[in-house]
N, CA, C and O atoms as a CHARMM CRD file, in Angstrom:
* protein
*
  296
    1    1 MET  N      1.40500  13.50700 -16.42600 PROA 1      0.00000
    2    1 MET  CA     0.51200  12.36100 -15.58200 PROA 1      0.00000
    3    1 MET  C      0.35700  12.94800 -13.78600 PROA 1      0.00000
    4    1 MET  O      1.33500  13.03700 -13.04400 PROA 1      0.00000
    5    2 ASN  N     -0.77900  13.22000 -13.45000 PROA 2      0.00000
    6    2 ASN  CA    -1.67700  14.25600 -12.22300 PROA 2      0.00000
    7    2 ASN  C     -1.39700  12.59700 -11.44200 PROA 2      0.00000
    8    2 ASN  O     -2.17200  11.64100 -11.41600 PROA 2      0.00000
    9    3 TYR  N      0.04000  12.72300 -10.84200 PROA 3      0.00000
   10    3 TYR  CA     0.00800  11.18800  -9.55600 PROA 3      0.00000
   11    3 TYR  C     -0.50600  12.14900  -8.65900 PROA 3      0.00000
   12    3 TYR  O     -0.86100  11.31500  -7.82500 PROA 3      0.00000
   13    4 GLN  N     -0.95700  13.62300  -7.96000 PROA 4      0.00000
   14    4 GLN  CA    -1.74500  13.88800  -7.23200 PROA 4      0.00000
   15    4 GLN  C     -2.62400  13.21900  -6.35100 PROA 4      0.00000
   16    4 GLN  O     -2.76500  13.16600  -5.12900 PROA 4      0.00000
   17    5 ASP  N     -3.37800  12.53800  -7.71700 PROA 5      0.00000
   18    5 ASP  CA    -4.58000  11.89900  -7.57800 PROA 5      0.00000
   19    5 ASP  C     -4.52400  10.26900  -6.98800 PROA 5      0.00000
   20    5 ASP  O     -5.46100   9.48600  -6.83800 PROA 5      0.00000
   21    6 ILE  N     -2.92700  10.05900  -6.69100 PROA 6      0.00000
   22    6 ILE  CA    -2.82100   8.25000  -6.62100 PROA 6      0.00000
   23    6 ILE  C     -1.84700   8.72200  -5.23200 PROA 6      0.00000
   24    6 ILE  O     -2.08900   8.66100  -4.02700 PROA 6      0.00000
   25    7 ILE  N     -0.71700   9.18400  -5.95600 PROA 7      0.00000
   26    7 ILE  CA    -0.14300   8.81600  -4.85600 PROA 7      0.00000
   27    7 ILE  C     -0.42100  10.30800  -3.24500 PROA 7      0.00000
   28    7 ILE  O     -0.16600  11.51200  -3.21400 PROA 7      0.00000
   29    8 THR  N     -1.01900   9.36000  -2.21400 PROA 8      0.00000
   30    8 THR  CA    -1.20100  10.21500  -0.81600 PROA 8      0.00000
   31    8 THR  C     -0.11600  10.20400  -0.18300 PROA 8      0.00000
   32    8 THR  O      0.88400   9.53500  -0.44200 PROA 8      0.00000
   33    9 ILE  N     -0.32200  11.14500   0.89700 PROA 9      0.00000
   34    9 ILE  CA     0.72400  11.43200   2.28600 PROA 9      0.00000
   35    9 ILE  C     -0.09300  11.62200   3.56300 PROA 9      0.00000
   36    9 ILE  O     -0.53700  12.66900   4.03500 PROA 9      0.00000
   37   10 GLU  N     -0.19900  10.25100   4.05400 PROA 10     0.00000
   38   10 GLU  CA    -1.12700  10.42000   5.51700 PROA 10     0.00000
   39   10 GLU  C      0.45500  10.58100   7.04500 PROA 10     0.00000
   40   10 GLU  O      1.47200   9.90800   7.21300 PROA 10     0.00000
   41   11 PRO  N     -0.06900  11.67600   7.74200 PROA 11     0.00000
   42   11 PRO  CA     0.83900  11.24600   9.08500 PROA 11     0.00000
   43   11 PRO  C      1.08800  10.28400   9.46000 PROA 11     0.00000
   44   11 PRO  O      2.27700   9.97000   9.39300 PROA 11     0.00000
   45   12 GLY  N      0.29700   9.49200   9.94000 PROA 12     0.00000
   46   12 GLY  CA    -0.13300   8.56900  10.50000 PROA 12     0.00000
   47   12 GLY  C      0.51800   6.59200  10.05800 PROA 12     0.00000
   48   12 GLY  O      0.75300   5.54900  10.66900 PROA 12     0.00000
   49   13 LYS  N      0.53800   7.04500   8.83900 PROA 13     0.00000
   50   13 LYS  CA     0.05600   5.91400   7.41100 PROA 13     0.00000
   51   13 LYS  C      1.69700   5.68100   6.89900 PROA 13     0.00000
   52   13 LYS  O      2.16400   6.49400   6.10100 PROA 13     0.00000
   53   14 ARG  N      2.47500   4.63000   7.35600 PROA 14     0.00000
   54   14 ARG  CA     4.15500   4.34800   7.13500 PROA 14     0.00000
   55   14 ARG  C      5.01400   5.67900   7.09700 PROA 14     0.00000
   56   14 ARG  O      5.53500   6.27700   6.15500 PROA 14     0.00000
   57   15 GLY  N      4.98000   5.89100   8.26100 PROA 15     0.00000
   58   15 GLY  CA     5.50900   7.06300   9.04000 PROA 15     0.00000
   59   15 GLY  C      5.14300   8.08400   7.39800 PROA 15     0.00000
   60   15 GLY  O      5.66500   7.62400   6.38300 PROA 15     0.00000
   61   16 GLY  N      4.70900   8.74000   7.32000 PROA 16     0.00000
   62   16 GLY  CA     4.05900   9.65900   6.31100 PROA 16     0.00000
   63   16 GLY  C      4.56500   9.71800   5.38600 PROA 16     0.00000
   64   16 GLY  O      4.36200  10.67600   4.64100 PROA 16     0.00000
   65   17 ARG  N      5.38900   8.76500   5.07600 PROA 17     0.00000
   66   17 ARG  CA     5.81300   8.38500   3.57000 PROA 17     0.00000
   67   17 ARG  C      5.28000   7.96500   2.81500 PROA 17     0.00000
   68   17 ARG  O      4.79800   6.85700   3.04900 PROA 17     0.00000
   69   18 PRO  N      5.01700   8.65600   1.30500 PROA 18     0.00000
   70   18 PRO  CA     4.58800   8.39900  -0.18700 PROA 18     0.00000
   71   18 PRO  C      3.76400   7.75700  -0.18900 PROA 18     0.00000
   72   18 PRO  O      4.42700   6.72600  -0.07100 PROA 18     0.00000
   73   19 CYS  N      2.20400   7.21800  -0.24300 PROA 19     0.00000
   74   19 CYS  CA     1.69000   5.52100  -0.56500 PROA 19     0.00000
   75   19 CYS  C      0.67800   5.90000  -1.55700 PROA 19     0.00000
   76   19 CYS  O      0.09900   6.97800  -1.69100 PROA 19     0.00000
   77   20 ILE  N      0.55000   4.58600  -2.36700 PROA 20     0.00000
   78   20 ILE  CA    -0.50500   4.62700  -3.42500 PROA 20     0.00000
   79   20 ILE  C     -1.85800   4.42500  -3.07500 PROA 20     0.00000
   80   20 ILE  O     -2.28600   3.39800  -2.54900 PROA 20     0.00000
   81   21 ARG  N     -2.72600   5.71900  -3.46600 PROA 21     0.00000
   82   21 ARG  CA    -3.97100   5.50000  -2.73300 PROA 21     0.00000
   83   21 ARG  C     -4.02700   4.82700  -1.93100 PROA 21     0.00000
   84   21 ARG  O     -4.51600   3.70400  -2.05300 PROA 21     0.00000
   85   22 GLY  N     -3.56600   5.26800  -0.88500 PROA 22     0.00000
   86   22 GLY  CA    -3.99400   5.27500   0.81800 PROA 22     0.00000
   87   22 GLY  C     -3.80200   4.06700   1.12400 PROA 22     0.00000
   88   22 GLY  O     -4.20600   3.86000   2.26800 PROA 22     0.00000
   89   23 MET  N     -3.29000   2.99000   0.54500 PROA 23     0.00000
   90   23 MET  CA    -2.54900   1.97800   0.86300 PROA 23     0.00000
   91   23 MET  C     -1.15700   1.93100   1.20000 PROA 23     0.00000
   92   23 MET  O     -0.27700   2.71500   0.84200 PROA 23     0.00000
   93   24 ARG  N     -1.08300   1.15100   1.76400 PROA 24     0.00000
   94   24 ARG  CA     0.24300   0.87000   2.55800 PROA 24     0.00000
   95   24 ARG  C      1.54700   0.43600   1.59100 PROA 24     0.00000
   96   24 ARG  O      2.66700   0.25100   2.06700 PROA 24     0.00000
   97   25 ILE  N      1.22700   0.29600   0.11300 PROA 25     0.00000
   98   25 ILE  CA     2.69600   0.19500   0.27700 PROA 25     0.00000
   99   25 ILE  C      3.36400   1.73700  -0.26500 PROA 25     0.00000
  100   25 ILE  O      2.38100   2.44100  -0.49600 PROA 25     0.00000
  101   26 THR  N      4.37400   2.36600  -0.49500 PROA 26     0.00000
  102   26 THR  CA     5.56600   3.47100  -0.88100 PROA 26     0.00000
  103   26 THR  C      5.52900   3.73400  -1.96900 PROA 26     0.00000
  104   26 THR  O      5.57200   2.78700  -2.75500 PROA 26     0.00000
  105   27 VAL  N      5.44500   4.97400  -2.45800 PROA 27     0.00000
  106   27 VAL  CA     5.98500   5.07000  -3.32700 PROA 27     0.00000
  107   27 VAL  C      7.57100   4.47500  -3.68800 PROA 27     0.00000
  108   27 VAL  O      7.99500   4.23300  -4.81700 PROA 27     0.00000
  109   28 TYR  N      8.39200   4.29900  -2.24300 PROA 28     0.00000
  110   28 TYR  CA     9.69100   3.88600  -2.73100 PROA 28     0.00000
  111   28 TYR  C      9.54200   2.63100  -2.56500 PROA 28     0.00000
  112   28 TYR  O     10.64900   2.09500  -2.61700 PROA 28     0.00000
  113   29 ASP  N      8.50100   1.70000  -2.34400 PROA 29     0.00000
  114   29 ASP  CA     8.64500   0.13600  -2.45800 PROA 29     0.00000
  115   29 ASP  C      8.19300  -0.35800  -3.73000 PROA 29     0.00000
  116   29 ASP  O      8.15000  -1.54700  -4.04500 PROA 29     0.00000
  117   30 VAL  N      7.73800   0.96400  -4.69500 PROA 30     0.00000
  118   30 VAL  CA     7.37200   0.71700  -5.97300 PROA 30     0.00000
  119   30 VAL  C      9.24200   0.83700  -6.82200 PROA 30     0.00000
  120   30 VAL  O      9.79300   0.11700  -7.65400 PROA 30     0.00000
  121   31 LEU  N      9.63700   1.92400  -6.18300 PROA 31     0.00000
  122   31 LEU  CA    11.01200   1.91900  -7.08900 PROA 31     0.00000
  123   31 LEU  C     11.62500   1.62600  -6.46900 PROA 31     0.00000
  124   31 LEU  O     12.72000   2.13800  -6.70200 PROA 31     0.00000
  125   32 GLU  N     11.63900   0.89500  -5.51700 PROA 32     0.00000
  126   32 GLU  CA    12.46100  -0.04800  -5.62000 PROA 32     0.00000
  127   32 GLU  C     12.88900  -1.38700  -6.29100 PROA 32     0.00000
  128   32 GLU  O     13.92300  -1.71600  -6.87400 PROA 32     0.00000
  129   33 TYR  N     11.43000  -2.21300  -5.93000 PROA 33     0.00000
  130   33 TYR  CA    11.20000  -3.07300  -7.19100 PROA 33     0.00000
  131   33 TYR  C     11.63500  -2.34200  -8.66100 PROA 33     0.00000
  132   33 TYR  O     12.79900  -2.67200  -8.89000 PROA 33     0.00000
  133   34 LEU  N     11.36800  -1.89500  -9.21100 PROA 34     0.00000
  134   34 LEU  CA    11.62500  -1.48000 -10.57500 PROA 34     0.00000
  135   34 LEU  C     13.24300  -1.53100 -10.60600 PROA 34     0.00000
  136   34 LEU  O     13.94700  -2.24500 -11.32000 PROA 34     0.00000
  137   35 ALA  N     13.68400  -0.46900  -9.52400 PROA 35     0.00000
  138   35 ALA  CA    15.33400  -1.07200  -9.91400 PROA 35     0.00000
  139   35 ALA  C     15.78100  -2.35500  -9.65900 PROA 35     0.00000
  140   35 ALA  O     16.63800  -3.04200 -10.21500 PROA 35     0.00000
  141   36 SER  N     15.13600  -2.53100  -8.83300 PROA 36     0.00000
  142   36 SER  CA    15.69000  -4.32300  -8.87300 PROA 36     0.00000
  143   36 SER  C     15.74200  -5.29500 -10.05900 PROA 36     0.00000
  144   36 SER  O     16.28300  -6.37400 -10.29900 PROA 36     0.00000
  145   37 GLY  N     14.94700  -4.44100 -10.68400 PROA 37     0.00000
  146   37 GLY  CA    14.47900  -5.05800 -12.61900 PROA 37     0.00000
  147   37 GLY  C     13.71400  -5.79900 -12.49000 PROA 37     0.00000
  148   37 GLY  O     13.88300  -6.77000 -13.22800 PROA 37     0.00000
  149   38 MET  N     12.61200  -5.86400 -11.67500 PROA 38     0.00000
  150   38 MET  CA    11.30200  -6.18300 -11.50400 PROA 38     0.00000
  151   38 MET  C     10.55400  -5.57500 -13.00700 PROA 38     0.00000
  152   38 MET  O     11.01000  -4.44800 -13.20500 PROA 38     0.00000
  153   39 SER  N      9.94000  -5.82000 -13.68700 PROA 39     0.00000
  154   39 SER  CA     8.75400  -5.65300 -14.65100 PROA 39     0.00000
  155   39 SER  C      7.84900  -4.78100 -14.17500 PROA 39     0.00000
  156   39 SER  O      7.74100  -4.47200 -12.98800 PROA 39     0.00000
  157   40 TYR  N      7.36100  -4.47700 -14.83800 PROA 40     0.00000
  158   40 TYR  CA     5.41600  -3.86100 -14.30500 PROA 40     0.00000
  159   40 TYR  C      4.77900  -5.07400 -14.24200 PROA 40     0.00000
  160   40 TYR  O      3.92200  -5.44100 -13.43700 PROA 40     0.00000
  161   41 GLN  N      5.40000  -5.81500 -15.39900 PROA 41     0.00000
  162   41 GLN  CA     4.03800  -7.38100 -14.88600 PROA 41     0.00000
  163   41 GLN  C      4.13200  -7.85000 -13.80900 PROA 41     0.00000
  164   41 GLN  O      3.16800  -8.14900 -13.10500 PROA 41     0.00000
  165   42 GLU  N      5.35100  -7.99500 -13.50100 PROA 42     0.00000
  166   42 GLU  CA     6.16100  -8.42900 -12.34200 PROA 42     0.00000
  167   42 GLU  C      5.34500  -7.82800 -11.34100 PROA 42     0.00000
  168   42 GLU  O      4.64200  -8.66000 -10.76700 PROA 42     0.00000
  169   43 ILE  N      5.24100  -6.94200 -11.04000 PROA 43     0.00000
  170   43 ILE  CA     4.88900  -6.13200 -10.09700 PROA 43     0.00000
  171   43 ILE  C      3.53600  -6.29500  -9.93200 PROA 43     0.00000
  172   43 ILE  O      3.06500  -6.90000  -8.96800 PROA 43     0.00000
  173   44 LEU  N      3.01400  -5.90000 -10.62400 PROA 44     0.00000
  174   44 LEU  CA     1.46700  -6.08500 -10.75200 PROA 44     0.00000
  175   44 LEU  C      0.86100  -7.43600 -10.81700 PROA 44     0.00000
  176   44 LEU  O     -0.32100  -7.46800 -10.47600 PROA 44     0.00000
  177   45 ASP  N      1.36400  -8.49000 -11.15400 PROA 45     0.00000
  178   45 ASP  CA     1.25800 -10.26400 -10.83200 PROA 45     0.00000
  179   45 ASP  C      1.47300 -10.52000  -8.90200 PROA 45     0.00000
  180   45 ASP  O      0.73800 -11.26900  -8.25900 PROA 45     0.00000
  181   46 ASP  N      2.76100  -9.61300  -8.21600 PROA 46     0.00000
  182   46 ASP  CA     2.69500  -9.93600  -6.87400 PROA 46     0.00000
  183   46 ASP  C      1.75700  -9.16800  -6.73900 PROA 46     0.00000
  184   46 ASP  O      0.77800  -9.89400  -6.56800 PROA 46     0.00000
  185   47 PHE  N      1.33600  -7.76300  -6.70000 PROA 47     0.00000
  186   47 PHE  CA     0.66800  -6.60100  -6.02600 PROA 47     0.00000
  187   47 PHE  C     -0.49300  -6.50900  -6.59700 PROA 47     0.00000
  188   47 PHE  O     -0.66600  -5.36000  -7.00400 PROA 47     0.00000
  189   48 PRO  N     -1.81400  -7.55100  -6.92200 PROA 48     0.00000
  190   48 PRO  CA    -3.01700  -7.29400  -7.83200 PROA 48     0.00000
  191   48 PRO  C     -3.79900  -5.99700  -7.55300 PROA 48     0.00000
  192   48 PRO  O     -4.51700  -5.37000  -8.33200 PROA 48     0.00000
  193   49 TYR  N     -3.53900  -5.77000  -6.43000 PROA 49     0.00000
  194   49 TYR  CA    -4.42600  -4.63300  -5.67300 PROA 49     0.00000
  195   49 TYR  C     -3.62900  -3.32800  -7.19200 PROA 49     0.00000
  196   49 TYR  O     -4.34500  -2.69000  -7.96300 PROA 49     0.00000
  197   50 LEU  N     -2.79500  -3.31000  -7.19100 PROA 50     0.00000
  198   50 LEU  CA    -2.20400  -2.26900  -8.01100 PROA 50     0.00000
  199   50 LEU  C     -2.20600  -1.75600  -9.76000 PROA 50     0.00000
  200   50 LEU  O     -2.53500  -2.52100 -10.66600 PROA 50     0.00000
  201   51 THR  N     -1.92300  -0.82900  -9.89500 PROA 51     0.00000
  202   51 THR  CA    -2.11100  -0.85000 -11.40600 PROA 51     0.00000
  203   51 THR  C     -1.19900   0.08400 -12.31900 PROA 51     0.00000
  204   51 THR  O     -0.81600   1.19900 -11.96400 PROA 51     0.00000
  205   52 GLU  N     -0.90000  -0.51500 -13.54700 PROA 52     0.00000
  206   52 GLU  CA    -0.13300   0.35600 -14.17300 PROA 52     0.00000
  207   52 GLU  C      0.36000   1.89000 -13.84000 PROA 52     0.00000
  208   52 GLU  O      1.42600   2.47500 -13.64600 PROA 52     0.00000
  209   53 GLU  N     -1.39200   2.27200 -13.90100 PROA 53     0.00000
  210   53 GLU  CA    -0.96500   3.47600 -13.53200 PROA 53     0.00000
  211   53 GLU  C     -0.55100   4.09800 -12.36900 PROA 53     0.00000
  212   53 GLU  O     -0.13300   5.25600 -12.36600 PROA 53     0.00000
  213   54 ASP  N     -0.64600   3.35900 -11.31100 PROA 54     0.00000
  214   54 ASP  CA    -0.24700   3.46000 -10.23000 PROA 54     0.00000
  215   54 ASP  C      1.29300   3.02300 -10.20200 PROA 54     0.00000
  216   54 ASP  O      1.74400   3.52200  -9.17200 PROA 54     0.00000
  217   55 ILE  N      2.36600   2.27500 -10.90300 PROA 55     0.00000
  218   55 ILE  CA     3.12600   2.28300 -11.09600 PROA 55     0.00000
  219   55 ILE  C      3.75200   4.02700 -11.89300 PROA 55     0.00000
  220   55 ILE  O      4.46900   4.95100 -11.50600 PROA 55     0.00000
  221   56 ARG  N      3.08300   3.74900 -12.96500 PROA 56     0.00000
  222   56 ARG  CA     3.42800   5.56300 -13.46400 PROA 56     0.00000
  223   56 ARG  C      3.52100   7.23100 -12.78000 PROA 56     0.00000
  224   56 ARG  O      4.17700   8.26800 -12.87800 PROA 56     0.00000
  225   57 ALA  N      2.49500   6.69900 -12.12500 PROA 57     0.00000
  226   57 ALA  CA     2.95400   7.56000 -10.70300 PROA 57     0.00000
  227   57 ALA  C      3.87100   7.87700  -9.62600 PROA 57     0.00000
  228   57 ALA  O      4.12900   9.02800  -9.27400 PROA 57     0.00000
  229   58 CYS  N      4.41500   6.69500  -9.04900 PROA 58     0.00000
  230   58 CYS  CA     5.32900   6.35700  -8.63200 PROA 58     0.00000
  231   58 CYS  C      6.38800   7.34100  -9.22900 PROA 58     0.00000
  232   58 CYS  O      6.97300   8.29400  -8.71600 PROA 58     0.00000
  233   59 LEU  N      6.45200   6.68800 -10.73400 PROA 59     0.00000
  234   59 LEU  CA     7.93000   7.37900 -11.64400 PROA 59     0.00000
  235   59 LEU  C      7.80300   9.01500 -11.74100 PROA 59     0.00000
  236   59 LEU  O      8.74800   9.79000 -11.89500 PROA 59     0.00000
  237   60 ALA  N      6.55800   9.32300 -11.62800 PROA 60     0.00000
  238   60 ALA  CA     5.81800  10.72000 -12.37500 PROA 60     0.00000
  239   60 ALA  C      6.51300  11.77100 -10.90500 PROA 60     0.00000
  240   60 ALA  O      7.28100  12.73100 -10.97000 PROA 60     0.00000
  241   61 TYR  N      5.86800  11.10800  -9.65100 PROA 61     0.00000
  242   61 TYR  CA     6.33400  11.20400  -8.35500 PROA 61     0.00000
  243   61 TYR  C      7.82000  11.33800  -8.19300 PROA 61     0.00000
  244   61 TYR  O      8.09400  12.42800  -7.69000 PROA 61     0.00000
  245   62 ALA  N      9.02700  10.48500  -8.48800 PROA 62     0.00000
  246   62 ALA  CA    10.51200  10.64500  -7.96700 PROA 62     0.00000
  247   62 ALA  C     10.51700  11.26700  -9.00700 PROA 62     0.00000
  248   62 ALA  O     11.59800  11.85600  -9.01400 PROA 62     0.00000
  249   63 ALA  N      9.71600  11.62000 -10.32400 PROA 63     0.00000
  250   63 ALA  CA    11.02600  12.23000 -11.36500 PROA 63     0.00000
  251   63 ALA  C     10.58000  13.78200 -10.43500 PROA 63     0.00000
  252   63 ALA  O     11.54400  14.25500  -9.83300 PROA 63     0.00000
  253   64 ASP  N      8.91400  14.76800 -10.24600 PROA 64     0.00000
  254   64 ASP  CA     9.30600  15.99600  -9.91400 PROA 64     0.00000
  255   64 ASP  C      9.62600  15.96300  -8.50200 PROA 64     0.00000
  256   64 ASP  O      9.38400  17.13200  -8.20000 PROA 64     0.00000
  257   65 ARG  N     10.04500  15.34200  -7.34100 PROA 65     0.00000
  258   65 ARG  CA    10.40600  15.42000  -6.41300 PROA 65     0.00000
  259   65 ARG  C     11.77300  15.71600  -7.06300 PROA 65     0.00000
  260   65 ARG  O     12.08200  16.90400  -7.14900 PROA 65     0.00000
  261   66 GLU  N     12.52700  14.90000  -7.47500 PROA 66     0.00000
  262   66 GLU  CA    13.97600  15.31100  -7.81900 PROA 66     0.00000
  263   66 GLU  C     14.11800  16.75400  -8.95600 PROA 66     0.00000
  264   66 GLU  O     15.16400  17.29700  -9.31000 PROA 66     0.00000
  265   67 LYS  N     13.12600  17.00800  -9.23000 PROA 67     0.00000
  266   67 LYS  CA    12.77300  18.18600 -10.26100 PROA 67     0.00000
  267   67 LYS  C     13.30900  19.86500  -9.09100 PROA 67     0.00000
  268   67 LYS  O     13.97600  20.89800  -9.14400 PROA 67     0.00000
  269   68 ARG  N     12.40600  19.06100  -8.16800 PROA 68     0.00000
  270   68 ARG  CA    12.09900  20.35000  -6.94800 PROA 68     0.00000
  271   68 ARG  C     13.33600  20.53400  -6.55600 PROA 68     0.00000
  272   68 ARG  O     13.83300  21.65000  -6.70600 PROA 68     0.00000
  273   69 LEU  N     14.23000  19.27500  -5.86100 PROA 69     0.00000
  274   69 LEU  CA    15.13600  19.35300  -5.14100 PROA 69     0.00000
  275   69 LEU  C     16.63800  19.83300  -6.04400 PROA 69     0.00000
  276   69 LEU  O     17.43400  20.44900  -5.33600 PROA 69     0.00000
  277   70 LEU  N     17.01000  19.64400  -7.28100 PROA 70     0.00000
  278   70 LEU  CA    17.28800  20.12200  -8.42600 PROA 70     0.00000
  279   70 LEU  C     17.55600  21.94900  -8.44300 PROA 70     0.00000
  280   70 LEU  O     18.56600  22.64500  -8.54900 PROA 70     0.00000
  281   71 ILE  N     16.08700  22.24100  -8.27800 PROA 71     0.00000
  282   71 ILE  CA    15.43100  24.13300  -7.79800 PROA 71     0.00000
  283   71 ILE  C     15.89800  24.47500  -6.82200 PROA 71     0.00000
  284   71 ILE  O     15.99600  25.69600  -6.70900 PROA 71     0.00000
  285   72 LEU  N     16.32000  23.77100  -5.86400 PROA 72     0.00000
  286   72 LEU  CA    16.06100  24.19200  -4.37300 PROA 72     0.00000
  287   72 LEU  C     18.05100  24.17100  -4.63000 PROA 72     0.00000
  288   72 LEU  O     18.75700  25.17700  -4.55500 PROA 72     0.00000
  289   73 ALA  N     18.32600  23.38700  -4.79400 PROA 73     0.00000
  290   73 ALA  CA    19.83700  23.62700  -4.65600 PROA 73     0.00000
  291   73 ALA  C     20.26400  24.47900  -6.10900 PROA 73     0.00000
  292   73 ALA  O     21.33900  24.07800  -6.55400 PROA 73     0.00000
  293   74 ALA  N     19.89800  25.10300  -6.57500 PROA 74     0.00000
  294   74 ALA  CA    20.12700  26.30300  -7.60900 PROA 74     0.00000
  295   74 ALA  C     20.44400  27.89200  -6.93600 PROA 74     0.00000
  296   74 ALA  O     20.62800  28.85300  -7.68300 PROA 74     0.00000
């Protein structure tokens, strides 16, 4: 998945944290909801402006970031 089209970073928004499509919801927010046990559908019901693709982009971003951290540590 090409998350770069969905995940945006703007210095003045949410402290420069990665957000979804320029909105104020961060990748961390979505990951925290998933980690707490919320399903995709529950997140989509609570945040109707999000899409399933947005959620998958958050997961892809987190996986890519983890991979980059592992490479830097090696």
